[in-house]
N, CA, C and O of each residue as an XYZ file, in Angstrom:
404
protein
N     312.902    118.734    190.811
C     312.348    117.370    190.184
C     313.866    116.548    190.758
O     313.844    115.879    191.791
N     315.259    116.733    189.845
C     315.999    115.544    190.276
C     316.201    115.559    191.988
O     316.560    114.542    192.581
N     315.987    116.544    192.527
C     316.106    116.582    194.095
C     315.462    115.523    194.543
O     316.002    114.648    195.220
N     313.578    115.530    194.001
C     312.824    114.488    194.270
C     313.246    113.277    194.014
O     312.737    112.354    194.648
N     314.020    113.069    193.270
C     314.205    111.449    192.554
C     315.419    111.258    193.234
O     315.807    110.108    193.026
N     316.293    111.975    194.059
C     317.248    111.636    194.702
C     317.082    111.324    195.828
O     317.834    110.471    196.298
N     315.988    111.937    196.690
C     315.195    111.778    197.502
C     314.632    110.311    197.690
O     314.797    109.644    198.712
N     313.926    109.891    196.531
C     313.047    109.009    196.623
C     313.911    107.314    196.352
O     313.405    106.191    196.357
N     315.216    107.693    196.157
C     315.917    107.132    195.810
C     316.565    106.614    197.380
O     316.575    105.416    197.662
N     317.065    107.609    198.289
C     317.264    107.519    199.554
C     316.184    107.268    200.208
O     316.569    107.234    201.377
N     314.972    107.050    200.194
C     314.116    106.533    201.288
C     313.696    104.717    200.788
O     313.164    103.837    201.464
N     314.243    104.685    199.227
C     314.082    103.587    198.666
C     314.934    102.681    199.933
O     314.447    102.000    200.836
N     316.658    103.022    199.546
C     317.369    102.518    200.545
C     317.669    102.037    201.994
O     318.311    101.135    202.532
N     316.471    103.645    202.551
C     316.252    103.212    204.022
C     315.387    102.539    204.346
O     315.202    102.117    205.488
N     314.449    102.251    202.998
C     312.935    100.888    203.195
C     313.879     99.742    203.639
O     313.845     99.151    204.718
N     314.751     99.535    202.577
C     315.221     98.233    202.448
C     316.218     97.785    203.637
O     316.509     96.605    203.830
N     316.793     99.043    204.546
C     317.826     98.498    205.994
C     316.234     99.093    207.250
O     316.421     99.683    208.314
N     315.291     98.834    206.872
C     314.024     99.037    207.649
C     314.355    100.224    208.455
O     313.971    100.101    209.619
N     315.044    101.516    208.154
C     315.481    102.600    208.753
C     314.414    103.528    208.402
O     314.423    104.422    207.556
N     313.050    102.980    209.585
C     312.072    104.146    209.492
C     312.049    105.718    209.943
O     311.230    106.517    209.488
N     312.944    106.016    210.794
C     313.316    107.494    211.642
C     313.547    108.168    209.598
O     312.757    108.855    208.951
N     314.822    107.627    209.189
C     315.268    107.946    207.850
C     314.328    108.439    207.053
O     314.286    109.583    206.600
N     313.267    107.220    206.815
C     312.367    107.142    206.079
C     311.574    108.874    206.002
O     311.447    109.784    205.183
N     311.218    108.579    207.336
C     310.439    109.883    208.009
C     311.445    111.155    207.422
O     311.129    111.924    206.514
N     311.885    111.159    207.682
C     312.889    112.414    207.840
C     312.882    112.876    206.768
O     312.617    114.076    206.700
N     313.253    111.906    205.126
C     313.530    112.156    203.985
C     312.136    112.576    203.556
O     311.960    113.672    203.023
N     311.129    111.717    203.781
C     309.693    111.901    203.018
C     308.913    113.167    203.301
O     308.175    113.785    202.534
N     309.309    113.492    204.881
C     308.647    114.284    205.433
C     309.190    116.000    204.520
O     308.497    116.973    204.221
N     310.527    115.763    204.337
C     311.373    116.677    203.704
C     310.394    117.358    201.821
O     310.329    118.441    201.240
N     309.922    116.137    201.594
C     309.336    116.404    200.218
C     308.018    116.652    200.725
O     307.363    117.427    200.028
N     307.412    116.171    201.820
C     306.155    116.232    201.924
C     305.994    117.871    202.293
O     304.865    118.346    202.414
N     307.439    118.869    202.497
C     306.783    119.742    203.262
C     306.718    121.213    202.164
O     307.702    121.238    201.424
N     305.683    122.476    201.939
C     305.671    122.724    200.513
C     306.320    124.166    200.377
O     305.869    124.980    201.182
N     307.180    124.578    199.609
C     307.866    125.483    199.893
C     307.555    126.691    199.264
O     307.802    127.000    198.098
N     306.788    127.592    200.440
C     306.221    128.669    200.141
C     306.757    130.047    200.082
O     306.125    131.102    200.145
N     308.025    129.861    199.951
C     309.051    131.235    199.139
C     308.370    131.681    198.192
O     307.652    131.028    197.435
N     308.698    133.584    198.193
C     308.221    133.913    196.804
C     308.663    132.847    195.646
O     308.111    131.892    195.100
N     309.570    133.304    195.574
C     310.014    132.296    194.549
C     309.407    131.230    194.104
O     309.350    131.103    192.881
N     308.861    130.300    194.876
C     308.297    129.017    194.670
C     306.729    129.543    194.208
O     306.095    129.272    193.188
N     306.459    130.183    195.077
C     305.351    130.315    194.497
C     304.814    131.164    192.997
O     303.853    130.978    192.251
N     305.993    132.196    192.996
C     305.945    132.760    191.191
C     305.845    131.677    190.548
O     304.760    131.462    190.008
N     306.842    130.757    190.418
C     307.292    129.286    190.004
C     305.535    128.791    189.685
O     305.456    128.385    188.526
N     304.445    128.746    190.270
C     303.834    127.812    190.605
C     303.151    128.522    189.887
O     302.815    128.064    188.796
N     302.778    129.713    190.229
C     301.459    130.532    189.730
C     301.574    130.386    188.036
O     300.535    130.548    187.398
N     302.881    130.069    187.282
C     303.418    130.351    185.977
C     303.006    129.131    185.108
O     302.887    129.027    183.887
N     302.812    128.167    186.198
C     302.897    126.581    185.408
C     300.545    126.607    184.950
O     299.859    127.578    185.271
N     300.116    125.703    184.438
C     298.842    125.657    183.856
C     298.860    124.736    185.161
O     299.625    123.914    185.667
N     297.574    125.324    185.451
C     296.342    124.942    186.239
C     296.502    123.172    186.763
O     296.740    122.738    187.890
N     296.263    122.404    185.438
C     296.536    121.067    185.550
C     297.941    120.906    186.366
O     297.867    120.525    187.534
N     298.949    121.124    185.914
C     300.118    120.842    186.560
C     300.166    121.259    187.900
O     300.967    120.721    188.664
N     299.293    122.290    188.345
C     299.608    122.820    189.580
C     298.689    121.661    190.573
O     298.646    121.685    191.803
N     298.124    120.857    189.844
C     296.941    120.177    190.754
C     297.636    118.922    191.461
O     297.220    118.439    192.514
N     298.978    118.357    190.601
C     299.645    117.489    191.125
C     300.182    117.529    192.288
O     299.960    116.535    192.978
N     300.949    118.508    192.841
C     301.432    119.171    193.520
C     301.143    118.791    195.144
O     301.897    118.340    196.006
N     299.599    119.205    195.180
C     299.159    118.944    196.603
C     299.140    117.487    196.749
O     299.526    116.971    197.798
N     298.722    116.806    195.781
C     298.799    115.434    196.383
C     300.105    114.531    196.647
O     300.352    113.576    197.384
N     300.945    115.409    195.541
C     302.041    114.886    195.883
C     303.158    114.916    197.448
O     303.972    114.202    198.033
N     302.456    116.357    197.563
C     303.299    116.207    198.863
C     302.275    115.769    200.262
O     302.745    115.598    201.387
N     300.939    115.646    199.952
C     300.019    114.920    200.796
C     300.790    113.376    201.113
O     301.292    112.812    202.086
N     300.597    113.143    199.958
C     301.770    111.195    199.692
C     302.812    111.442    200.363
O     303.079    110.446    201.036
N     303.431    112.141    200.501
C     304.959    112.529    201.225
C     304.864    112.641    202.666
O     305.717    112.342    203.502
N     303.349    113.258    202.885
C     303.010    113.581    204.219
C     302.668    112.252    205.050
O     302.902    112.094    206.248
N     301.978    111.185    204.049
C     301.231    109.998    204.867
C     302.464    108.991    204.817
O     302.434    108.087    205.653
N     303.248    109.023    204.181
C     304.218    108.517    204.046
C     305.273    108.288    205.128
O     305.826    107.254    205.502
N     305.422    109.936    205.636
C     306.417    110.230    206.371
C     305.830    109.758    207.868
O     306.608    109.349    208.729
N     304.224    109.860    208.127
C     303.702    110.177    209.332
C     303.906    108.681    209.144
O     304.844    108.210    209.787
N     303.009    107.615    208.172
C     303.080    106.436    208.776
C     304.213    105.434    208.976
O     303.981    104.436    209.659
N     305.422    105.616    208.434
C     306.799    105.326    208.443
C     307.108    105.296    210.126
O     307.370    104.328    210.840
N     306.960    106.844    210.495
C     306.936    106.462    211.979
C     306.135    106.091    212.889
O     306.415    106.122    214.088
N     305.031    105.691    212.402
C     303.771    105.640    212.894
C     303.949    103.565    213.244
O     303.971    102.919    214.292
N     304.029    103.205    211.931
C     304.199    101.724    211.943
C     305.332    101.363    211.300
O     305.230    100.145    211.154
N     306.164    101.660    210.919
C     307.197    100.900    210.434
C     306.951     99.467    210.129
O     307.132     98.493    210.861
N     306.469     99.526    208.813
C     306.205     98.775    208.139
C     306.294     99.137    206.837
O     305.645     99.992    206.235
N     307.532     98.097    206.281
C     308.711     98.423    205.209
C     307.249     98.347    204.383
O     306.740     99.467    204.346
N     306.376     97.238    203.658
C     305.441     96.576    202.803
C     304.525     98.279    202.611
O     304.604     98.972    201.596
N     303.624     98.672    203.996
C     303.129     99.663    203.923
C     303.776    101.278    202.850
O     303.332    101.940    201.912
N     304.699    101.286    203.490
C     305.824    102.433    203.268
C     305.767    102.037    201.462
O     305.522    102.839    200.560
N     305.985    100.995    201.366
C     306.432    100.540    199.762
C     305.190    100.957    199.170
O     305.099    101.833    198.309
N     304.383    100.402    199.584
C     302.793    100.653    198.835
C     302.590    102.006    198.503
O     302.392    102.391    197.351
N     302.662    103.162    200.078
C     302.260    104.437    199.358
C     303.387    104.906    198.311
O     303.095    105.600    197.337
N     304.500    104.540    198.543
C     306.075    105.229    197.635
C     305.238    105.056    196.163
O     305.158    105.932    195.302
N     304.667    103.770    196.101
C     304.635    103.319    194.340
C     303.410    104.533    194.111
O     303.474    105.230    193.098
N     302.109    104.774    195.285
C     300.786    105.540    194.782
C     301.687    106.969    194.646
O     301.274    107.757    193.795
N     302.742    107.315    195.326
C     302.865    108.706    194.813
C     303.552    108.701    193.831
O     303.242    109.439    192.896
N     304.417    108.068    193.771
C     304.965    107.616    192.191
C     304.528    108.039    191.234
O     305.008    108.793    190.386
N     302.949    107.249    191.389
C     302.355    106.938    190.194
C     302.055    108.192    189.995
O     301.751    108.306    188.808
N     301.929    109.893    190.919
C     301.595    110.396    190.584
C     302.377    111.415    189.754
O     301.971    112.080    188.801
N     303.692    111.393    190.373
C     305.222    111.666    189.288
C     304.969    111.539    188.211
O     304.856    112.618    187.631
N     304.718    110.177    187.257
C     305.148    108.883    186.197
C     303.557    109.993    185.542
O     303.486    110.260    184.343
N     302.715    110.374    186.308
C     300.800    110.535    185.438
C     301.329    112.139    184.988
O     301.223    112.489    183.812
N     301.787    112.883    185.825
C     302.599    114.362    186.031
C     303.549    114.639    184.878
O     303.424    115.472    183.980
N     304.613    113.687    185.112
C     305.203    113.342    183.885
C     305.093    113.119    182.134
O     305.754    113.730    181.295
N     304.407    112.416    181.969
C     303.299    111.691    180.978
C     302.663    113.085    180.544
O     303.045    113.535    179.464
N     301.897    113.683    181.147
C     301.544    115.023    181.177
C     302.356    116.476    180.497
O     302.141    116.956    179.384
N     303.208    116.914    181.407
C     303.645    117.647    180.985
C     304.979    117.978    180.773
O     305.539    117.587    181.797
N     305.695    118.400    180.145
C     307.466    118.727    180.005
C     307.906    120.174    179.941
O     307.160    121.024    179.455
N     308.966    120.439    180.366
C     309.177    122.059    180.145
C     310.325    121.571    178.541
O     310.977    120.594    178.172
N     310.029    122.817    178.084
C     310.511    122.854    176.745
C     311.041    124.000    176.834
O     310.218    124.880    177.089
N     312.701    124.539    176.660
C     313.354    125.316    176.949
C     313.980    125.713    175.314
O     314.639    124.982    174.575
N     313.523    127.092    175.080
C     313.713    127.609    173.863
C     314.634    128.408    174.048
O     314.551    129.126    175.045
N     316.055    128.570    172.963
C     316.757    129.124    173.178
C     316.880    130.443    172.469
O     317.810    131.203    172.737
């Protein structure tokens, strides 16, 4: 999650500079899903409702990456990023990781 937040900040910075190549690259990284055994195991241990947010998040970043490349429109990209972050907020309002000692 921290990596996502750091990358989102970099995307915002790139949009401020209208650096759409960087937006495409960073959003593309967040749009790709990790299919490693470790990631799949982690995903499978989470509640079904939580897992439903992942595809929406990744598809949103894929669209942001593609549209940054194809349109180069900062306002459009910011709207897409706001929508993706809405998914982040909804998930974080619903789920929390509780670590027991």
